[in-house]
C-alpha positions as CSV (number, residue, x, y, z in Angstrom):
1,M,2.2,-207.0,-104.5
2,T,-1.5,-207.6,-105.1
3,T,-2.3,-205.8,-102.0
4,H,-0.6,-202.7,-103.4
5,R,-2.3,-203.0,-106.8
6,N,-5.7,-203.3,-105.0
7,I,-4.9,-200.1,-102.8
8,S,-3.9,-198.1,-105.9
9,H,-7.0,-199.1,-107.9
10,S,-9.0,-198.2,-104.9
11,L,-7.5,-194.8,-104.4
12,F,-7.8,-194.0,-108.3
13,A,-11.5,-195.1,-108.1
14,T,-12.2,-192.8,-105.1
15,L,-10.4,-189.9,-106.8
16,V,-12.4,-190.5,-109.9
17,A,-15.6,-190.5,-108.0
18,I,-14.6,-187.3,-106.3
19,L,-13.9,-185.6,-109.6
20,L,-17.2,-186.7,-111.1
21,V,-19.3,-185.6,-108.1
22,F,-17.5,-182.2,-108.2
23,G,-18.1,-182.0,-111.9
24,A,-21.7,-182.7,-111.6
25,F,-22.0,-180.0,-108.8
26,T,-19.8,-177.1,-110.3
27,P,-22.3,-176.2,-113.1
28,S,-25.4,-176.2,-110.9
29,F,-23.5,-173.9,-108.3
30,G,-22.5,-171.5,-111.1
31,Q,-26.0,-171.4,-112.3
32,S,-27.3,-170.9,-108.7
33,K,-25.0,-168.1,-108.2
34,S,-26.0,-166.4,-111.6
35,K,-29.6,-167.0,-110.6
36,S,-29.3,-165.5,-107.3
37,K,-27.8,-162.4,-108.9
38,K,-30.7,-162.2,-111.4
39,V,-33.3,-162.6,-108.7
40,K,-31.6,-160.0,-106.4
41,K,-31.4,-157.4,-109.1
42,N,-35.1,-158.2,-110.0
43,V,-36.0,-157.7,-106.4
44,Q,-33.9,-154.2,-106.1
45,T,-35.7,-153.0,-109.4
46,K,-39.2,-154.0,-108.0
47,V,-38.5,-152.1,-104.7
48,K,-37.1,-149.1,-106.7
49,K,-40.2,-149.0,-108.9
50,N,-42.5,-149.5,-105.8
51,S,-40.6,-146.7,-104.0
52,S,-41.0,-144.5,-107.0
53,K,-44.6,-145.0,-107.2
54,T,-45.1,-144.4,-103.4
55,D,-43.5,-141.0,-103.6
56,S,-45.3,-139.9,-106.6
57,T,-48.7,-140.9,-105.3
58,S,-48.3,-139.9,-101.6
59,I,-46.7,-136.4,-102.1
60,N,-47.9,-134.3,-105.1
61,D,-45.9,-131.5,-106.6
62,S,-47.0,-128.2,-105.1
63,T,-47.6,-125.3,-107.4
64,T,-49.5,-123.0,-105.1
65,A,-47.4,-122.8,-101.9
66,I,-46.7,-118.9,-102.4
67,F,-46.2,-116.7,-99.5
68,E,-49.7,-115.5,-99.1
69,D,-51.4,-118.8,-98.7
70,A,-50.8,-121.6,-96.0
71,V,-50.8,-124.3,-98.4
72,I,-50.1,-128.0,-97.8
73,D,-51.1,-130.5,-100.5
74,N,-54.3,-132.6,-99.7
75,A,-52.2,-135.6,-100.1
76,V,-49.8,-134.5,-97.4
77,R,-52.6,-133.5,-95.1
78,E,-53.8,-136.9,-95.3
79,E,-50.3,-138.2,-94.5
80,I,-50.0,-135.9,-91.5
81,A,-53.0,-137.4,-89.9
82,K,-51.2,-140.9,-89.8
83,G,-48.0,-139.6,-88.4
84,P,-44.8,-137.4,-89.2
85,V,-44.3,-136.7,-92.9
86,I,-40.8,-136.3,-94.2
87,L,-40.3,-134.5,-97.6
88,T,-37.8,-136.8,-99.1
89,D,-37.7,-134.8,-102.5
90,P,-36.5,-131.2,-101.7
91,K,-38.2,-130.1,-105.2
92,R,-41.6,-130.9,-103.7
93,N,-43.8,-128.8,-101.2
94,L,-41.0,-126.4,-100.0
95,P,-42.8,-123.5,-98.5
96,S,-42.4,-119.9,-100.0
97,M,-40.5,-121.0,-103.0
98,L,-41.5,-117.5,-104.4
99,W,-38.9,-116.0,-101.9
100,Y,-36.4,-118.8,-101.5
101,G,-36.6,-120.9,-104.5
102,K,-35.4,-124.4,-103.7
103,H,-32.8,-123.4,-101.2
104,F,-33.4,-125.5,-98.1
105,S,-29.8,-126.0,-96.4
106,D,-29.4,-126.7,-92.7
107,A,-25.9,-125.4,-92.8
108,Y,-27.0,-121.8,-91.9
109,V,-29.4,-119.7,-90.2
110,K,-28.8,-116.6,-92.0
111,K,-27.6,-117.3,-95.7
112,P,-24.5,-115.7,-96.2
113,S,-25.1,-114.7,-99.8
114,I,-28.0,-112.7,-98.9
115,S,-27.6,-109.1,-98.2
116,M,-30.1,-106.5,-97.0
117,D,-30.1,-104.9,-100.5
118,S,-32.0,-107.8,-101.7
119,L,-34.8,-107.2,-99.5
120,P,-37.8,-105.3,-100.7
121,D,-38.3,-101.8,-99.4
122,E,-41.8,-102.6,-98.2
123,I,-43.8,-105.7,-98.6
124,S,-47.2,-106.9,-97.3
125,I,-47.4,-110.4,-95.8
126,V,-50.5,-112.4,-94.9
127,L,-49.6,-114.1,-91.7
128,V,-52.6,-116.3,-91.4
129,K,-56.0,-116.3,-92.9
130,D,-57.6,-117.2,-89.7
131,Y,-56.2,-117.0,-86.2
132,S,-56.7,-120.5,-85.8
133,E,-53.3,-121.1,-88.2
134,F,-51.2,-119.7,-85.4
135,C,-49.9,-120.9,-82.0
136,F,-48.1,-119.1,-79.4
137,P,-44.6,-120.7,-79.2
138,M,-44.3,-120.3,-75.5
139,K,-46.8,-118.4,-73.3
140,N,-44.6,-116.7,-70.8
141,I,-42.7,-113.2,-70.2
142,I,-40.0,-111.7,-72.1
143,T,-36.7,-112.0,-70.1
144,S,-34.5,-110.2,-72.8
145,P,-35.9,-108.3,-75.7
146,Y,-34.8,-107.7,-79.4
147,G,-32.1,-105.2,-79.8
148,W,-28.5,-104.2,-78.8
149,R,-27.0,-106.0,-75.7
150,E,-24.6,-103.5,-74.2
151,R,-23.6,-106.2,-71.6
152,W,-22.3,-108.6,-74.2
153,N,-21.6,-105.9,-76.8
154,R,-23.4,-107.5,-79.5
155,P,-27.0,-107.7,-81.1
156,H,-29.7,-109.8,-79.8
157,R,-31.8,-110.9,-82.8
158,G,-34.7,-112.5,-81.0
159,V,-36.4,-112.4,-77.8
160,D,-35.8,-114.6,-74.8
161,I,-39.0,-116.2,-73.3
162,A,-39.1,-117.5,-69.8
163,L,-39.6,-121.3,-69.4
164,N,-38.7,-124.4,-67.4
165,I,-36.6,-127.1,-68.6
166,G,-38.8,-129.8,-70.5
167,D,-41.6,-127.2,-71.2
168,S,-43.2,-128.0,-74.3
169,V,-42.3,-125.5,-77.3
170,Y,-44.9,-125.0,-80.1
171,C,-44.6,-124.5,-83.7
172,A,-45.9,-120.8,-84.4
173,F,-47.2,-121.5,-88.1
174,S,-47.5,-124.4,-90.4
175,G,-44.4,-125.3,-92.6
176,V,-41.6,-127.5,-92.9
177,V,-38.5,-128.0,-90.7
178,R,-35.2,-126.6,-92.1
179,I,-33.0,-127.0,-89.3
180,A,-33.2,-129.6,-86.4
181,K,-29.8,-130.2,-84.7
182,S,-27.2,-128.5,-82.3
183,F,-26.1,-125.4,-83.9
184,G,-23.4,-123.5,-82.2
185,G,-24.3,-120.8,-79.7
186,Y,-28.1,-121.7,-80.3
187,G,-27.5,-125.1,-78.7
188,N,-30.3,-127.5,-79.8
189,L,-32.0,-125.7,-82.7
190,I,-35.0,-125.7,-84.8
191,V,-35.7,-123.5,-87.6
192,V,-39.2,-123.7,-89.6
193,R,-39.8,-122.4,-92.8
194,H,-43.5,-121.2,-93.3
195,Y,-46.0,-120.8,-96.0
196,N,-46.4,-117.2,-95.3
197,G,-42.8,-116.3,-96.2
198,L,-41.3,-116.1,-92.8
199,E,-38.9,-118.5,-90.9
200,T,-39.2,-118.9,-87.1
201,V,-36.1,-119.8,-84.9
202,Y,-36.3,-121.8,-81.5
203,G,-33.0,-122.1,-79.7
204,H,-31.5,-123.7,-76.5
205,L,-33.9,-126.6,-76.5
206,S,-33.0,-129.6,-74.1
207,K,-34.7,-131.9,-76.9
208,I,-35.6,-131.7,-80.4
209,N,-38.8,-133.5,-81.3
210,V,-38.8,-133.1,-85.1
211,K,-36.5,-133.9,-88.1
212,Q,-35.2,-131.8,-91.1
213,M,-37.6,-131.7,-93.8
214,Q,-40.6,-132.8,-91.6
215,V,-44.0,-131.3,-92.2
216,V,-45.4,-129.3,-89.3
217,K,-48.5,-127.8,-88.2
218,A,-49.2,-124.6,-86.1
219,G,-49.5,-126.1,-82.6
220,D,-47.2,-129.1,-83.0
221,V,-44.7,-129.6,-80.1
222,I,-41.6,-129.4,-82.0
223,G,-39.2,-129.4,-78.9
224,F,-38.8,-128.9,-75.1
225,G,-37.4,-125.9,-73.3
226,G,-33.7,-126.1,-72.2
227,S,-30.4,-124.2,-71.7
228,T,-28.2,-125.6,-74.2
229,G,-25.6,-123.6,-76.3
230,R,-24.5,-120.2,-75.1
231,S,-27.2,-119.7,-72.5
232,T,-27.3,-118.3,-69.0
233,G,-30.1,-120.2,-67.9
234,P,-33.4,-122.1,-69.1
235,H,-35.2,-119.9,-71.5
236,L,-36.4,-120.1,-75.3
237,H,-34.5,-118.0,-77.6
238,F,-37.2,-117.2,-80.3
239,E,-36.5,-115.3,-83.7
240,V,-38.8,-114.4,-86.6
241,R,-37.0,-113.9,-90.0
242,F,-38.0,-112.9,-93.5
243,Q,-35.4,-113.7,-96.3
244,Y,-33.0,-114.9,-93.6
245,E,-33.0,-111.4,-91.8
246,P,-34.4,-111.2,-88.3
247,F,-36.8,-108.3,-87.2
248,D,-38.4,-107.7,-83.9
249,P,-41.1,-110.7,-82.9
250,E,-43.1,-108.2,-81.1
251,W,-43.9,-106.8,-84.4
252,I,-46.3,-109.8,-84.7
253,L,-46.7,-111.3,-81.2
254,D,-48.6,-109.8,-78.5
255,F,-47.0,-110.9,-75.3
256,K,-49.9,-109.5,-73.2
257,N,-52.7,-111.7,-74.6
258,Y,-50.6,-114.2,-76.2
259,T,-52.0,-113.8,-79.8
260,L,-51.0,-112.6,-82.9
261,R,-51.2,-108.6,-83.3
262,T,-52.4,-108.8,-86.8
263,R,-53.4,-111.1,-89.7
264,K,-51.6,-108.9,-92.2
265,L,-48.1,-107.5,-91.8
266,Y,-46.5,-104.6,-93.7
267,L,-42.7,-105.0,-93.4
268,N,-40.6,-102.2,-93.9
269,K,-36.8,-102.4,-94.8
270,T,-36.0,-100.2,-91.8
271,Y,-37.5,-102.8,-89.4
272,F,-34.3,-105.0,-90.0
273,G,-30.9,-104.7,-88.6
274,I,-29.5,-103.8,-85.1
275,T,-26.7,-101.2,-84.7
276,K,-24.8,-100.4,-81.8
277,P,-25.9,-97.3,-79.8
278,K,-23.5,-94.3,-79.8
279,N,-24.3,-93.2,-76.2
280,K,-23.6,-96.9,-74.9
281,K,-27.0,-97.3,-73.7
282,D,-29.2,-100.1,-74.3
283,I,-31.6,-99.8,-77.1
284,I,-34.8,-101.7,-76.9
285,Y,-36.3,-102.3,-80.3
286,K,-40.0,-102.4,-79.2
287,A,-42.6,-103.1,-81.7
288,D,-44.5,-100.1,-83.1
289,K,-47.6,-99.6,-80.8
290,S,-49.2,-97.6,-83.6
291,I,-49.9,-100.8,-85.7
292,V,-53.7,-100.5,-86.5
293,K,-55.6,-103.3,-85.2
294,E,-58.1,-105.0,-87.4
295,P,-61.8,-103.2,-87.1
296,E,-64.3,-105.0,-85.1
297,P,-67.0,-106.6,-87.1
298,K,-69.6,-104.0,-87.7
299,T,-73.1,-104.9,-86.3
300,E,-76.1,-104.0,-88.7
301,T,-77.8,-100.7,-87.0
302,N,-81.5,-100.0,-87.2
303,K,-80.9,-97.6,-89.9
304,A,-78.8,-100.1,-91.9
305,K,-81.4,-102.8,-91.6
306,K,-83.4,-103.5,-94.7
307,Q,-86.8,-102.1,-94.3
308,K,-89.8,-104.7,-94.2
309,E,-91.7,-104.2,-97.4
310,Y,-95.4,-105.0,-97.7
311,Y,-97.9,-105.5,-100.4
312,V,-101.8,-105.2,-100.6
313,T,-103.3,-108.0,-102.5
314,K,-105.4,-107.4,-105.5
315,R,-108.2,-109.7,-107.3
316,G,-106.6,-112.5,-109.1
317,D,-103.4,-112.6,-106.9
318,N,-102.1,-115.9,-105.6
319,W,-99.2,-117.1,-103.7
320,K,-97.1,-118.0,-106.7
321,K,-97.7,-114.8,-108.5
322,V,-97.0,-112.5,-105.7
323,A,-93.8,-114.5,-105.1
324,K,-92.7,-114.4,-108.7
325,K,-93.5,-110.6,-108.6
326,Y,-90.9,-110.0,-105.8
327,N,-88.4,-112.6,-106.8
328,I,-88.8,-115.0,-103.9
329,S,-90.2,-118.4,-103.4
330,E,-93.6,-119.4,-102.5
331,T,-92.3,-120.9,-99.2
332,Q,-90.5,-117.7,-98.3
333,L,-93.6,-115.5,-98.7
334,K,-95.8,-117.9,-96.7
335,N,-93.2,-118.1,-94.0
336,M,-93.2,-114.3,-93.9
337,N,-97.0,-114.4,-93.4
338,P,-97.8,-117.4,-91.1
339,S,-101.1,-115.9,-90.1
340,I,-102.5,-116.6,-93.7
341,S,-103.5,-120.0,-94.5
342,G,-105.0,-121.2,-97.6
343,Q,-105.5,-118.7,-100.6
344,L,-104.5,-115.1,-100.4
345,P,-107.7,-113.0,-99.6
346,V,-108.2,-109.7,-101.7
347,G,-107.2,-106.5,-100.0
348,E,-104.8,-108.3,-97.4
349,K,-101.7,-106.5,-96.4
350,I,-98.9,-109.2,-96.8
351,R,-95.1,-109.0,-96.1
352,V,-93.1,-109.6,-99.3
353,H,-89.5,-108.6,-97.9
């Protein structure tokens, strides 16, 4: 009997000890969990604030990205030097907002809601301010031009440029990548929107080297040549579009010299659209050969050169007085008359212009 009582007391004591220990740790466990949640929340808030601060300082709002100017914010230029820049906010730095607004979807090449009627009858586009702002996408021959393809009974909205699989494909103008993915018959496709109002299209690539919303410069390697999608062999399918509508790339590209044909393009509404020929013959939409090239810089002729002007010194003249009379500095006057040193002699013929 005594033994049973001792065992009961021992079990009771053990149970009480367990309850006391559990009770002692339960409040702290609850507090620890609550504190952990609070710390986690504070960390998330801090990260969010820092992220917001980074976005606002690294990429400034662009208010000057109009179609005439190849504008990239200074902050973005600095970031580009460090590595690829991805625009995380679609409201910032989008090219050509004058023509496209904030529409920047990768769901289409031609926007379904855009019609030919929405295009201006004629517009002047400054392609580049300097030829260094352009790079030929692929320097090779055209294997299939822009126009109607009788063989396939459908329009060909770009030019096919010969290449080998793996060849580098270059971005034509600076801009932002709108599409960078596999896209139906185009295969691996890249579409870049530029600051001059145009979009360029690069199809059938073997590999894409950029991401959507990435800032790119003229001359960047954006992909590599291939034969993906609806392709009969390795080539680059290259298109130039304005307001999502294609026109013949040869209007602006010189495939003989691999350069831009002009810095300024006058786009006419008639340049857009490809119709099936009635006589069942292939129509090749060649670029107009009458585009006037920029005039060569005028060299100064002998007649146009400014005539040298001389002056005969009089009593009381000095370098300062004569220089002031002809609105030049003393140094300039002395440099034009290196044979005279010291004071000006009276009756000396000196050059003043």
